[in-house]
VOGU-3710 file (C-alpha; in Angstrom, 3 decimals, decimal comma):
1> qvqveesggg> 167,700/55,940/141,497  164,247/56,886/139,621  161,088/56,028/141,302  157,897/55,666/139,742  154,866/55,397/142,072  151,084/54,906/141,315  148,211/55,392/143,460  144,462/55,440/143,229  143,451/51,918/142,067  140,391/50,332/143,318
11> lvqaggslrl> 137,193/48,202/142,988  134,376/50,204/140,908  131,083/49,489/139,497  130,650/49,899/135,867  129,590/53,695/135,061  131,656/54,596/138,005  134,823/56,651/138,227  138,452/56,627/139,319  141,332/59,135/139,625  144,874/57,212/139,311
21> scrtsggtss> 148,117/59,468/140,419  151,683/59,134/139,571  154,797/60,705/140,698  158,470/60,222/139,259  161,157/61,168/141,704  165,081/60,461/141,912  167,607/60,180/139,269  169,556/62,924/137,337  167,131/64,486/135,575  164,382/67,235/137,042
31> syfmawfrqa> 161,694/66,437/134,423  160,416/63,282/133,011  158,042/62,358/130,385  155,451/60,192/132,020  152,567/57,962/130,329  150,047/55,300/131,468  149,827/51,792/130,256  147,675/49,069/131,447  147,628/45,311/131,367  144,705/42,890/131,349
41> pgkerefvay> 145,004/39,320/132,644  146,507/36,963/129,712  147,177/40,112/127,500  149,893/42,291/126,369  150,953/45,702/128,142  149,010/48,397/126,430  149,308/52,127/125,861  146,627/54,329/127,433  147,300/57,954/127,377  150,482/60,347/127,217
51> rdwsmgrtyy> 150,534/64,309/127,912  153,365/65,519/125,868  154,697/68,585/128,110  156,568/70,296/125,254  153,944/70,328/122,702  150,845/70,542/124,932  149,148/67,699/123,552  147,513/64,395/124,765  147,292/61,262/123,438  144,717/58,249/124,161
61> tdsvkgrfti> 144,130/54,995/122,795  140,790/54,796/121,017  139,075/52,554/123,477  139,499/55,257/126,289  138,668/58,466/123,958  136,152/60,956/125,599  135,996/58,589/129,022  139,532/59,088/130,370  141,708/62,576/130,961  145,069/62,700/131,570
71> sgdrarntif> 146,680/65,797/133,307  149,765/66,499/135,498  152,130/69,314/136,902  155,412/68,793/135,113  157,274/70,887/137,949  156,407/68,140/140,576  156,676/65,162/137,729  153,252/64,050/138,542  150,497/63,003/136,111  146,959/61,946/136,896
81> lqmnnleled> 144,489/59,880/134,955  141,029/60,728/135,504  138,678/57,554/134,352  134,956/58,157/133,919  132,066/55,826/132,568  134,380/52,925/133,522  133,457/49,690/131,792  134,171/46,034/132,451  136,929/46,090/129,493  139,022/48,415/131,891
91> tavyycaarm> 139,657/45,965/134,218  143,556/45,793/134,392  146,781/46,631/136,394  147,466/50,367/135,547  151,130/51,368/135,138  152,967/54,729/135,104  156,011/54,890/132,831  158,517/57,655/132,546  161,741/58,588/130,507  163,962/61,663/130,669
101> nrlvvsairg> 163,804/62,364/126,845  160,916/63,347/124,732  159,546/60,489/122,354  158,279/60,941/118,974  154,524/60,317/118,398  155,100/57,076/116,534  156,875/55,750/119,744  155,057/56,711/122,552  152,585/53,502/122,396  155,618/50,971/122,688
111> penwnywgqg> 156,375/49,936/126,225  159,788/49,072/125,264  160,616/52,922/124,586  159,639/53,713/128,334  162,528/53,377/130,642  161,050/53,514/134,131  157,862/51,895/135,296  155,925/51,964/138,591  154,577/48,382/140,415  151,227/49,056/138,923
121> tqvtvss> 147,881/49,790/140,403  144,987/47,237/140,236  141,706/48,778/138,745  138,630/46,443/138,911  135,388/47,093/137,276  132,093/45,182/138,259  128,844/44,502/136,549
//
């Protein structure tokens, strides 16, 4: 059984920083592709960031470029999301998503294309 677990959320003032962590374990695969999504109240779940282990490239939604950085350790099935200069609009539940097989780039932003999800961690940015 695959388990995805996030940690690191919390309350921070605008302009502050937080670092999220996610680890995937279990299942039949020794390696998982992983990404970050978020969902604000009343909104749909949206893609935030993805690191393509195979190509060594990272992808971000436009609103976080230059502020968020995704990194990770493929051997440990672990990814991180360093969030700097946080804005009120970043308030959301942040989810880690995982799957065994690599997605084409055009598909990474669709939540329906990810197989395993964590419970989410709340990030609240205050003024």
